N, C-alpha and C positions, 0 to 999 in steps of 0.2 A: 925409829921413825917419829917424826914430830906429829903433834895433834893436827896441825893444818894439813900436812901431807896425807894423813889418814883420812881426814874429812874430804879432801879433794879426790882421793882414789875411790872412796865409797860413794861420793857424789857422782863421779863419772859412771860408776857401775849402776847406781839406782836411776840416774837420769836417762841412761840409754837402754834400759830394759822396760818392757811393757807389762810384766807380771811379777809377782812376788819372788818366785824362784828363778826368774830370768836373769837376774844379776849374779847368780852363783858362779857361772864360769869365769866372768870377768873378775870377780872378787878373788877366786882361787888363783887365777893367773897373776894378779897384782900382788896379793898378800902372801901367798904360799910359794909360788914358783919364782917370781921376780925379786921380791924384797925379803923373803924368809921371815916375815913378822909373826905368822902363826903357822902351825903344822896342819897337815891334812886331818889328823885326829881332832884337833881343836875346831877346825871348820865343820867336821861332822857333828861334833858336840853342839856347836852353835846352831846348826840346822835342826837338830833334835829338840833343843831348848825352844827355838822359835816355833817349831811345828806343834809342840805340846802345850804351849801357852796360848791362852785366848787372844784374839786380835788378828791383825793382818798377817798374811802369809810371809811377807817380807820382813817381819820383825826379827828374824834371825840376824839381821845386820847389826842390831844393838848388841847381841851376844858376841859377835865378831869384834866389835869395838872394845868390849870388856876384855876379851882374850888378848887383843893387841896392845891396849894401853891402860887397862883398869878403868876406873870411874871416869876420868877425863875422856877416855876412848868411847865410853857409853854415850856421853853428851855429844861428841863429834859424830858418832854413828847415827844417833837419833836425828841430829840436825841434817845429816846427809840424806836420811830417809825421808824427811818431811819437806826439805827445801824444794824439790821439783813440784810438789803439790801446791806449795805456797806461792811459787812463782807463776803458776798458771792463772791465778786470779787477776793480777795486774795485766798479764799478757792478753787475756780475754777481753778485759776492759779496754785496753788500747786498740785491739783488733776491732771491737765493736764501734769505737769512735772513728776509726779509719774507714770502715766500711760504710758508715752513714755520712 
């Protein structure tokens, strides 16, 4: 799987969930069942790593990126994790201008 495909799959999962662990079923479906990029054991390990580390609950996505593609996967997963939050800022600004 390419880095861009990994980024897009993780972005889809993180952008459509409203909580940290909410993206887990979509990630499992895409990366374990459909594309066979990681195993269920690796997914479980990533969740344990993410839950034991300080920070946001959804940080397990970064561990999934590591299991899927190594360090480039970490970068892609981190970008997929923060992209929805970073896109909200310009969207709120545009919405504010449109409403006024």
